[in-house]
ROPA-239614 format. One record per atom (N, C-alpha, C): residue in one letter; x, y, z. Coordinates in steps of 0.2 Angstrom, whole numbers, plus 5000, padded with zeros to 4 digits. Last residue first. Example, Ala and Ser with C-alpha at 12.3 -4.5 7.8 and 13.67 -1.06 7.14 Angstrom:
S506449895035
S506849955036
S506450005039
A506649725039
A506249785039
A506649845039
//
This chain:
X498752235044
X498152195046
X498252155052
X499952295042
X499452335045
X498852295047
X500652205035
X500852205042
X500352255045
X500052095024
X500052165025
X500152175033
X501151965019
X500651985023
X500652065023
X501551835009
X501751905010
X501051935013
X501851665015
X501351715012
X501651785014
X502751525012
X502751595015
X502151635011
X502951345015
X502751405011
X502751465015
X503451185012
X503551245016
X503451305012
X502851025009
X502851095006
X502951145012
X503250865006
X503250915011
X503350985008
X502750705004
X502850765000
X502750825005
X503250545007
X503050605010
X503250665005
X502750385008
X503050425003
X502750495005
X502850225016
X502650295016
X503050335011
X502750085018
X502850115012
X502650185011
X502850055031
X502250055028
X502250085022
X503949985043
X503850005036
X503150005034
X504549965056
X503849995055
X503650015048
X505849935052
X505449885056
X504749905056
X506449965036
X506249985043
X505749935046
X506749935023
X507049895028
X506849915035
X506350035015
X505949975015
X506149925021
X506250205021
X506650145019
X506350075020
X505050315014
X505250275020
X505750215017
X505450465005
X505050405006
X505450365012
X505250635000
X505650575002
X505150515004
X505350794994
X505050734993
X505450674995
X504950964996
X505450914996
X505050844996
X504651134990
X504451064991
X505051014991
X504351294995
X504851244994
X504551174995
X503651444990
X503551374992
X504151334990
X502851604991
X503451564990
X503451494993
X501551624993
X501851664988
X502551634986
X500451474994
X500751534996
X501151574991
X500851324986
X500451354991
X500851424993
X500651284968
X501051294975
X500551324980
X500851204954
X500351224958
X500651234965
X502051244941
X501851204947
X501251244951
X501551264924
X501951284930
X501651244936
X501751274906
X501451244912
X501851264918
X502351324894
X502051374899
X501651344905
X502951234888
X502351254885
X502051304889
X504051194896
X504251234890
X503551254886
X503451114906
X503551184907
X503751224901
X502351004906
X502751024900
X502851104902
X501750854913
X502050914914
X502550944909
X500350774906
X501050774906
X501350844908
X499050764905
X499250734911
X500050734911
X498450844895
X498650774893
X499050744899
X497850974896
X497550914899
X497750854897
X498551084892
X498251044887
X497950984889
X498951144904
X498551184899
X498151134894
X498951104920
X499051064914
X498651104908
X499851154934
X499351174929
X499451144922
X500151014946
X500351074941
X499751094937
X500750924960
X500250954956
X500451004952
X501950784960
X501750854962
X501250884958
X501550654952
X501850664959
X501650734962
X500750544942
X500750614944
X501050614951
X501150404942
X501150444936
X501150524937
X502250354955
X501650374953
X501650414946
X503450224950
X503350294953
X502550304951
X503950114945
X503450104950
X503250164953
X504750134934
X505150124940
X504650114946
X503850164925
X504250104923
X504650084930
X503350294928
X502950234930
X503350164929
X504150414935
X504250364930
X503950304932
X503050554938
X503450504940
X503650454934
X502850734935
X502650664933
X503250614936
X503250844942
X502550834940
X502350764939
X504350904950
X504250834949
X503550824948
X505251034942
X504651014946
X504450944945
X506251084934
X506351014937
X505750994942
X505751214931
X505951164926
X505951094928
X505451274943
X504951264938
X505151214933
X506651274949
X506151254953
X505551234948
X507551344940
X507651264941
X506951244945
X506751444928
X507051434934
X507051364936
X507151454910
X506651434915
X506951424922
X507651594902
X507851534905
X507451514911
X507351664886
X507051654893
X507351584896
X507551694873
X508051694878
X507951684885
X506351694866
X506751644865
X507351644870
X504751734873
X505451754873
X505951694872
X503351754871
X503751704867
X504451714867
X502551834878
X503051864874
X503451814870
X501551744883
X501351814881
X501851834876
X502051614886
X501351624883
X501251694880
X503351644891
X503251594886
X502551604882
X503451764899
X503951744894
X503751694889
X502251744907
X502351794903
X502851784897
X502551624914
X501951624910
X502051684905
X503651674921
X503651614917
X503151614912
X503151774929
X503651784924
X503651734919
X502251694937
X501951754933
X502451774928
X503151614943
X502651584939
X502351634935
X503951704951
X504251654946
X503751634941
X502951744959
X503251794955
X503651754949
X502751634967
X502151664963
X502451714958
X504151524967
X503751584969
X503251604965
X504951374972
X504551414967
X504151464970
X506051244973
X505851314976
X505551354970
X506351094978
X506051124973
X505751194975
X507850994982
X507251034984
X507051074978
X508450834980
X508450904979
X507850934982
X508450694973
X508850714979
X508950794979
X507950644962
X507450684966
X507850704973
X508950584955
X508550634951
X508150674956
X509550494964
X509950554962
X509450604959
X508750384965
X508650434970
X508950494968
X509150294955
X508450314955
X508450384960
X510550274958
X510350294951
X509650324951
X510550224971
X510750294970
X510550324963
X508950124972
X509650134971
X509850214971
X507950014974
X507950074977
X508750094977
X507549924959
X507949924965
X508050004968
X505849944953
X506649934952
X506949944959
X504549954956
X504749914951
X505449904950
X504450054966
X504149984968
X504349934962
X505050184974
X505250144968
X505050074969
X504250324981
X504450254981
X504550224974
X505150484977
X504550444978
X504750364979
X506550564986
X506150544980
X505550504982
X507850494998
X507550554993
X507150524988
X507450415013
X507850415007
X507450465002
X507650395030
X507350425025
X507750425019
X507550295045
X507950315039
X507550335033
X507150335062
X506950305055
X507450335050
X508350375074
X507750345072
X507650315065
X508950545071
X508950485075
X508350445073
X509050665066
X509550625064
X509550555068
X508050745071
X508050735063
X508550685061
X507450665086
X507750715082
X507850695075
X506550555087
X506550615092
X506850675089
X505550485074
X506150495077
X506150555082
X504650375063
X504650415069
X505450435070
X503350305053
X504050325053
X504150385059
X502350155053
X502550225052
X503250245052
X501350045064
X501750065058
X501950135057
X500849915074
X501149985074
X501549995068
X499449815069
X500149825070
X500349895070
X498249775066
X498349805072
X499049815074
X498049745053
X498249685057
X498449715064
X497949865046
X497349815047
X497449755051
X498949965057
X498749945050
X498149895051
X499050115066
X498950045066
X498750025059
X500450245066
X499750225066
X499750145066
X501350395064
X501250325067
X500550305067
X502550505060
X501950475057
X501850405060
X503450655062
X503250585065
X502550565063
X504750755056
X504050735055
X503950665058
X505750855067
X505650805062
X504950785062
X506950965074
X506250955072
X506250895067
X508051055086
X507951005080
X507150995079
X508151175093
X508751125092
X508651085086
X507851345093
X507651285091
X508151235089
X508451475096
X508051445100
X507751375099
X510251495093
X509551495091
X509151455096
X511851565086
X511451525091
X510751525089
X513451595080
X512751585079
X512451545085
X514751675073
X514551655079
X513751655079
X514951725060
X515251655062
X514851635068
X514651855057
X514551805052
X514751735054
X514651955065
X515351935063
X515251875058
X513351985069
X513652025064
X514351995061
X512451825070
X512751885072
X513151925067
X511051735066
X511751755063
X511951825066
X510151615074
X510251685073
X510951705071
X509451465068
X510051505070
X510051575069
X508651335074
X508551395070
X509051445072
X509751185073
X509351235077
X509151295072
X510951065075
X510251075072
X509851125076
X512551035069
X512051045074
X511451075071
X513351035057
X513150975060
X512750975066
X513351155052
X513951135055
X513851075059
X512151185047
X512651165042
X513251145045
X510751125056
X511351175055
X511851145051
X509151105053
X509751065053
X510351115051
X507751135053
X508151165057
X508851135058
X507150965049
X507051035049
X507551065054
X507250805041
X507450855046
X507250925044
X506850725030
X506350735035
X506550785040
X507850735020
X507750665024
X507350675030
X508050855015
X507650805011
X507450745015
X507950985027
X508250925025
X507750885020
X508451155028
X507851105026
X508151045024
X509151265040
X509251215034
X508651175034
X508951445042
X508851375044
X508951325038
X509251605049
X509351555043
X509151485046
X509151785051
X509051715053
X509151665047
X509251915049
X509851885052
X509751805054
X508251905035
X508551945040
X509151915042
X508151735031
X507751805031
X508051845037
X508351585022
X508651645026
X508151705025
X508551415021
X508051475021
X508351525025
X509651315012
X509551365018
X509051405016
X509251135009
X509451205007
X509351255013
X509750965005
X509451015009
X509651085007
X509850884993
X509950855000
X509550905005
X510351004981
X510250934983
X510250934991
X510551134978
X509851124979
X509751054981
X511851254981
X511651184981
X510951184982
X512151404972
X511851374978
X511751294976
X513651474966
X512951464965
X512751414971
X514951514965
X514651534971
X513851524970
X516351424958
X515651444958
X515351464964
X517651384956
X517451424962
X516751454961
X517551294945
X517851364944
X517651414950
X516351194951
X516751214945
X516951284945
X516251074963
X516151144962
X516651164956
X515450924969
X515850954964
X515651024963
X515350794981
X515250864980
X515750894974
X514650644986
X515150684982
X514950754981
X513950625002
X513950624995
X514450664992
X513550515016
X513950575013
X513850565006
X512850465032
X512750465024
X513150525022
X513450385046
X513350455043
X513350445035
X513750285054
X513250265048
X513150335044
X514550325064
X514850285059
X514350275053
X514250505068
X514150435069
X514350385063
X514850635072
X515150595067
X514950515068
X513550765073
X514150735075
X514450695070
X511850735067
X512450775070
X513050735072
X510950725052
X511250695058
X511850735060
X510250725039
X510150765044
X510350735051
X511550695026
X510950675030
X510850725036
X512750755021
X512050775019
X511450745021
X514150815021
X513850775026
X513050795025
X514950795005
X514550835010
X514250785015
X516650794999
X516050765000
X515650805005
X517450854984
X517450834991
X516850794992
X518350944971
X517950884973
X518050874981
X518351074960
X518451054967
X518050994969
X519051104945
X518551064949
X518751054956
X519351214933
X519551194940
X518951164943
X519651184915
X519251204921
X519451174928
X520451134905
X520451204907
X519951234912
X520150994907
X519951034901
X519951104902
X520451004923
X520150954918
X519851004912
X521251004937
X521251044931
X521050994926
X520550984954
X520850954948
X520751004942
X520850984971
X520651034965
X520951004959
X520250884984
X520750904979
X520350954974
X519350884996
X519850834994
X520450854990
X518350945009
X518750955003
X519250905002
X516850935016
X517550905017
X517950905010
X515651045020
X516051015014
X516650995017
X514151085027
X514751065028
X515051025022
X513251225019
X513251155021
X514051135022
X513251355014
X512751335018
X512651255020
X514351415007
X513951365004
X513351335008
X514751575008
X514551525013
X514051475009
X516051675003
X515451645001
X515351585006
X516951825004
X516851765006
X516151735005
X518051934994
X517351914997
X517451845000
X519351974993
X518852004990
X518151994993
X520851995003
X520151955002
X519652004999
X522351994995
X521852034999
X521152004998
X523351944988
X523151904994
X522651954998
X523751994976
X524052024982
X523851994989
X522751944968
X523451914967
X523951944973
X521351924978
X521651954973
X522351924973
X520251794984
X520751844985
X521051864978
X518951714993
X519151734986
X519651794987
X518351565000
X518651635001
X518951654995
X516951475005
X517351494999
X517651565000
X516551365018
X516651435016
X517151435010
X516351245025
X515751275020
X515951345017
X517951195024
X517251175027
X516751205022
X518751295012
X518851255019
X518151255022
X519451344998
X518851315001
X519051275007
X520051484990
X520251434995
X519551414997
X520651564975
X520151534979
X520351484984
X521251704966
X521451644970
X520851624975
X521251754949
X520951754956
X521151694960
X521551734936
X521951784940
X521651794947
X520751624932
X520651694930
X520951744934
X521151534947
X520751534941
X520551604938
X522051434958
X521951504954
X521551494948
X521651354974
X521751354967
X521751424964
X521551254988
X521651314985
X521751304978
X520851175003
X521051164996
X521051234992
X520951105019
X520951175015
X521251155008
X519950985026
X520551005023
X520451075019
X519250915041
X519150945035
X519850965032
X519250865053
X519450815048
X519350845041
X518850955063
X519550935063
X519750895057
X517751075057
X517851005058
X518650995058
X517751215058
X517051175060
X517251105061
X518651315057
X518751265062
X518151225063
X519551405045
X518851385048
X518951325052
X520751435039
X520751435046
X520051425049
X521451475027
X521251405028
X521151395036
X522451605034
X522151575028
X521951505031
X522851745042
X522551685043
X522151655037
X524551795039
X523851805039
X523551745040
X525951855033
X525751825039
X525051845040
X526651815018
X526151855021
X525851815027
X528151815009
X527751785015
X527251835018
X528851784993
X528551834998
X528151785003
X529751704987
X529651764985
X529351814990
X530951584990
X530351614993
X530351684991
X531451474977
X531551534980
X530951564984
X531251364969
X531151354976
X531451414980
X531251394956
X531851374958
X531851364966
X529951424954
X530051364952
X530751344954
X529451524969
X529551514962
X529851444960
X528251554981
X528851514979
X528851514972
X527351634994
X527451624987
X528151604985
X526351585007
X527051595005
X527051584998
X525351635021
X525351625013
X526051635011
X525051575037
X525351615032
X525251595025
X524251505046
X524651555049
X524951595043
X523451405040
X523151455044
X523551505047
X524251415023
X524051375029
X523651425034
X524751385007
X524351425011
X524251375017
X525951424994
X525751375000
X525351415005
X525951434977
X525751464983
X525651414989
X527151464964
X526751424968
X526551464974
X527451524947
X527551524954
X527051474958
X527351564934
X527751504935
X527951504943
X526351674933
X527151684933
X527551634935
X525051604944
X525351634938
X526051654939
X525251454954
X524851514952
X525251544946
X524951284960
X525351334955
X524851394954
X524851244978
X524651244971
X524951294967
X524451174993
X525051194989
X524851194982
X523751195010
X523751175003
X524351204999
X523151145026
X523651185021
X523551155014
X522851115042
X522451125036
X522951175032
X523751095052
X523351035050
X523051055043
X525151195047
X524551185051
X524251125049
X526751285046
X526351225046
X525651225050
X527551385049
X527151395043
X526651335042
X528551375058
X527851395061
X527351405055
X529851435048
X529651395054
X528951425055
X529751435030
X529851465036
X529551425042
X530251285021
X529851335022
X529951365029
X531751225014
X531351225020
X530851295020
X532051134999
X532051195003
X531651195009
X532951044986
X532551044992
X532651114996
X533050944971
X533251004975
X532751014981
X533550814961
X533150834967
X533450904970
X533450744945
X533850784950
X533450814955
X532750674935
X532850644941
X533250684946
X532650744923
X533150694923
X533250664930
X531650844925
X531450784921
X532050734921
X531750874943
X531650894936
X531650834932
X530950894958
X531250844954
X531150864946
X530950984973
X530850984966
X531250924962
X530150994989
X530650964984
X530450984977
X530051075004
X529751074997
X530351044993
X529351045021
X529951045016
X529651045009
X528851095036
X528651085029
X529251095025
X529251125049
X528851065048
X528651055041
X530451175060
X530351175053
X529951115051
X530551155073
X530251225071
X530151225064
X531751035071
X531451075076
X531251145073
X531650925059
X531950985060
X531551025065
X530650815057
X531350805058
X531750865061
X529450815053
X529550825060
X530250815062
X528650875038
X529250845041
X529250855048
X527550865025
X527550885032
X528150835036
X528050915009
X528050855014
X528050885021
X527650944992
X527750974999
X527650915004
X528450944976
X528050904981
X528250934988
X528450954959
X528550984965
X528150954971
X529150894944
X528750874950
X528950914956
X529050954927
X529450944934
X528950934939
X528250964916
X528550904917
X528950894924
X527651094919
X528151084913
X528551014914
X527251044934
X527251094930
X527851084925
X526350954947
X526750944941
X526651004936
X526250934964
X526050964958
X526550964953
X525750844979
X526150844973
X525850884967
X525950834996
X525550864990
X525950874984
X525850735010
X526250765004
X525750784999
X525050705021
X525750705022
X526050745016
X523650735031
X523950745024
X524650755025
X523350695044
X522950675039
X523250685032
X524450645057
X524250695052
X523850665046
X524950545066
X524250565066
X524050615061
X526550615067
X526150555069
X525350585069
X527450675054
X527150695060
X526550645061
X528850585047
X528150615047
X527950635054
X530450625043
X530050595049
X529350625049
X531450595029
X531050635033
X530650595038
X532850595020
X532550565025
X532150605029
X533350595002
X533150625008
X532750585013
X533450534990
X534050554994
X533950585000
X532450484983
X532550554983
X533150574986
X532350334974
X532550364980
X532650434979
X530950264966
X531550294965
X531750334972
X530150114961
X530250154966
X530950194965
X528750064950
X529450074951
X529550124957
X527549944946
X527750004949
X528550004950
X527349864930
X527349864937
X527649934940
X526449924916
X527049904919
X526949904926
X525349994909
X525649934906
X526249904910
X524950104917
X524450054916
X524749984913
X526350144928
X525950154922
X525450094921
X526950224942
X526550164940
X526250184933
X528050264955
X527850274948
X527550214945
X528550344970
X528350284967
X528050304960
X529950404979
X529450414973
X529250354970
X530250424996
X530350394990
X529850414985
X531150455010
X530650485006
X530750464999
X531450345023
X531650365017
X531050395013
X531250285035
X531050355035
X531350385028
X531350145036
X531950185036
X531850255036
X530050095038
X530550065041
X531150105041
X529150175029
X529050175037
X529750145040
X529450295017
X529550225019
X529550215026
X528350415013
X528850405018
X528850325019
X528050464996
X527850445002
X528450425007
X527350524981
X527850524985
X527650504992
X526850464964
X526650474971
X527350474976
X526150454948
X526750474952
X526450484959
X525650374934
X525450394940
X526050404945
X526050424917
X526150384923
X525950414929
X526050514907
X525650454906
X525750404912
X526850624912
X527050584906
X526750514906
X526050614927
X526550644924
X526850594918
X524650624938
X524950594932
X525450644928
X524850614956
X524650644950
X524950604944
X524350574972
X524650554966
X524350594960
X524550634989
X524150644983
X524650614977
X524350545003
X524950574999
X524550574992
X523850545020
X523650555013
X524250585009
X524550425031
X524450495030
X524350505022
X525750315038
X525050335037
X524950405036
X527150265030
X526850305035
X526150325033
X527150105022
X527350175022
X526950205028
X527949935021
X527449985024
X527650055023
X528149825007
X528349855013
X527849915015
X527649784994
X527849734999
X528049765006
X526249854987
X526949864989
X527049814995
X525349764975
X525349794981
X526049804983
X524349754960
X525049754963
X525049784970
X523349684948
X523349714955
X524049704958
X522449694933
X523049694937
X523049724944
X521149704929
X521649674924
X522249654928
X519549684934
X520249694937
X520749664932
X518149734924
X518649684927
X519249704929
X517249804917
X517249814924
X517649754928
X517249814903
X517049744906
X516949754914
X517649944902
X517049914897
X516849854901
X518649974910
X518050014911
X517449984906
X519749874918
X519449884911
X518749914912
X520949924929
X520349904928
X520049924921
X522349904939
X522149924933
X521449884931
X522849964955
X522349924951
X522349944944
X523949954969
X523849974962
X523349934958
X524050004985
X523749954981
X523649984974
X525150034999
X524850064992
X524650004988
X524850045016
X525150015010
X524750035004
X525350105033
X524850095027
X525250065021
X525350135051
X525650105045
X525150095039
X525050165064
X525150215059
X525450195052
X524150025068
X524450085070
X524550135065
X524049935052
X523949935059
X524350005062
X523549985039
X523749915041
X523649905048
X522550075028
X522850075034
X522949995036
X522850095010
X522450065016
X522850065022
X522650184995
X523050175001
X522650155007
X522650154978
X522250154985
X522750144990
X522750204962
X523150194968
X522650204974
X522250144946
X522050174953
X522550164958
X521950164929
X522450144935
X522250184941
X520850104917
X520950154923
X521450124927
X520450094900
X520750064906
X520850124911
X520150134887
X519650094891
X519850074898
X521250264887
X520750224883
X520250194887
X521750284903
X522050284896
X521550234892
X521650374918
X521250344912
X521650344906
X522250364934
X522450384927
X522050344922
X522150434950
X521950384945
X522250414938
X522450434968
X522550454962
X522350404957
X522150384981
X522650434981
X522650464974
X520950354991
X520950354984
X521450404982
X521150275007
X521250335003
X521250314996
X520450225022
X520550205015
X520550265010
X520550205038
X520750245033
X520850215027
X519850095045
X519750165047
X519950215042
X519349985031
X519549995038
X519550075039
X518949855020
X518849915022
X519049925030
X520249755012
X519749765017
X519649835019
X520349724995
X520649765000
X520049775005
X520049684981
X520249644986
X520649674992
X518549774975
X519349774976
X519549734982
X517249754964
X517549734970
X518349734970
X516449874956
X517049824955
X517249814962
X515049954948
X515449924954
X515949874952
X514250094941
X514550034940
X514950014946
X512950194936
X513350174942
X513650104940
X512550324925
X512550254926
X513050244932
X512550464924
X512150434919
X512150354921
X512650574938
X512850514935
X512350484930
X512450754934
X512250694938
X512550624934
X512850864928
X513350834932
X513050784936
X512050924918
X511750924925
X512250894930
X512850924907
X512450984909
X512250984916
X513550804906
X513950864905
X513550924908
X513350674917
X513050714912
X513350784912
X514650564920
X514250614923
X513950654917
X514950384922
X515050444919
X514550494921
X515650304937
X515150314932
X515250374928
X515850184951
X516050244947
X515550244941
X516550114966
X515950134962
X516050194958
X517349984972
X517450034968
X516750054965
X517149914988
X516849914981
X517049984978
X518249824999
X518049894996
X517649884989
X517549685008
X518049715004
X517749785001
X516649605015
X517049655019
X517649695015
X515849535008
X516449505009
X516949545014
X514849625004
X514649565009
X515349535012
X515749775003
X515249725000
X515149675006
X515749955006
X515949885007
X515449835005
X516150114998
X515650065000
X516049995002
X516950214994
X516550225000
X516150165002
X517750254983
X517950194987
X517550194993
X517350314967
X517350324974
X517450254977
X517350424953
X517650364956
X517650374963
X516650494938
X516750504945
X516950434948
X517050574923
X516850514927
X517050524934
X516550684909
X516850674916
X516550604919
X517050664893
X516550654898
X516850644904
X518150654883
X517750714884
X517150714889
X518650524885
X518350544879
X517850604880
X518550554902
X518650504897
X518250514891
X519250624917
X518950634910
X519050574906
X518850624934
X519350624929
X518950634922
X518750634952
X518450644945
X518950644940
X518650544967
X518950584962
X518550584956
X518550504985
X518250514979
X518650554974
X519150494997
X519050424994
X518650444987
X519650555010
X519850565003
X519750504999
X518650515019
X518950585020
X519250595013
X517850405021
X517750445015
X518150505015
X518250355034
X518350315028
X518250355021
X518050425045
X518650445042
X518650415035
X516850365051
X516850435048
X517450455044
X516550205044
X516950245049
X516850325046
X515650165035
X515750125041
X516150155046
X514450265027
X515150255029
X515150205035
X513350255013
X513450245021
X514150235022
X513150385001
X513350315003
X513450315011
X512450464987
X512450454994
X512750384996
X512650544974
X512950484976
X513050484984
X513050724973
X512650664971
X512950604975
X512950904970
X513150844975
X512750784973
X513651044962
X513250984962
X513450934967
X513851184952
X513851154959
X513351094959
X513551204939
X514251224941
X514351194949
X512251184935
X512851154931
X513451164934
X511051224941
X511451174944
X512051154940
X510451394944
X510551334940
X511051284943
X509751454959
X510151464953
X510151394949
X508651554970
X508851484967
X509251504961
X508651634986
X508651634979
X508951564976
X507251624999
X507951624997
X508051624989
X506051655012
X506351635005
X507051645004
X505151575026
X505351635022
X505751605016
X503751475031
X504351505032
X504551555026
X502551365037
X502651435035
X503351455037
X501951205030
X502251245036
X502451315033
X501251055027
X501251125026
X501551155032
X501350895019
X501450935025
X501551005023
X500550755013
X500750825012
X500850865018
X500850585010
X500650635015
X500950705013
X500250435003
X500550505001
X500350555007
X500550265004
X500250325007
X500650385005
X500350114996
X500650174996
X500250234999
X500449945000
X500050005000
X500450065000
//
């Protein structure tokens, strides 16, 4: 039995944007909160973006590689493929890098062994047959801590510390050969417990790598350069330049920028320090497990840490700060076809803290875009107040993992509020006098909710849920403009707002969804929602936000609930 419930509430408004440059997708359940810290990447194959993730575990306790192509316009997966990797899931599993050549991909996966030891696993996978063509593992251990791999001259390259000797070595692996190790001639001692050990950048074939070193008192960051013939140079960055959150990336004039919470250091390709600016960069402290990522695009410098995008000019003067309104754990910035893609994950269920079952999803941000996310949850803002609306039943969910209606003070960081959490609770008796429904004390406890309508004819999978894992925001003014542009003016340059364009008027009956989901004005009475013909959603109030979710079939009180929740605002005459 399918039960559809509509909820109405009164709240205020925000602005909506298109989705091409900011996207989150692929929800997965983590076995450890650290497991997905750096386990997603994107790359390009034949002009199409592909995502890769090692966030899942199968019945054998092994990692499952999940990957697939992305739609160029929506950035949503067109398909999901899985490959079992013979590596056990554990507290730290990193996807260090990948290299796609024709129909094959080379992956480097770093896995924790015991204490602070790890090992690198090399996989060659056929993307047409989803088969592992080759698997090679390093025979000895490396220090635990993330080490970024990059592609140089068609080969994956990685720098790490050999645990037994503290030698800093270079690993190289091509798709058609076994891996090779090259000694750098340096001995480093990694800092115990650090999440990010080395960062590699490649410019003009030369490799530049930053390593966190605990060997020299007061100097914790070393910079190496390897030119094309294998000759190494080394320099030390100024003392106290290290922090847990840092990044290293190329900028204009053949230079590099090292950013931390204490300083910004400009370095040329000869490893000369050009300028040091003592200032607070990469310094948001929402999560101890987040990372700072920076890049340059169009002569502007961007840094992303937690939910904040900070934008600087070439002199490192801050131009503006943008709040994405959700917690983002950043992983890397990738240069693909001339665009800079920030990849990370978002804690997108309405749960607080770091429970092991926390759902997360991949986040993509193109060229430092400041557009808003509409997937999973959205921020409603008015005056100095804001709230998060969850697709998974929660209301008043704070972007920093806590849940309340937040008052935003003038410093834009200190917040508090009178409401801690809220959730929908539906309970009743069925014909067998059994208690059924969905309940929870807080929005992150109790029943599990999944985005979109019920899927009764297909597996309830990410492929089905991704389409609906969003909010639909529509205003009366949007509708009036929409009708005017299409039916009155026939404006060829009109862009339909996302809330109207993607309004879930019709479900996919082949998937077992209802033929009609959300109500709409049907001009030609054919039962098909056609916004390009001037049709539009039927909404409540002057501004309306619709979210749609359903009950997980595995719940003990399952009654196949599908919930359509409308939050709406009326413009009122304050004199009345």
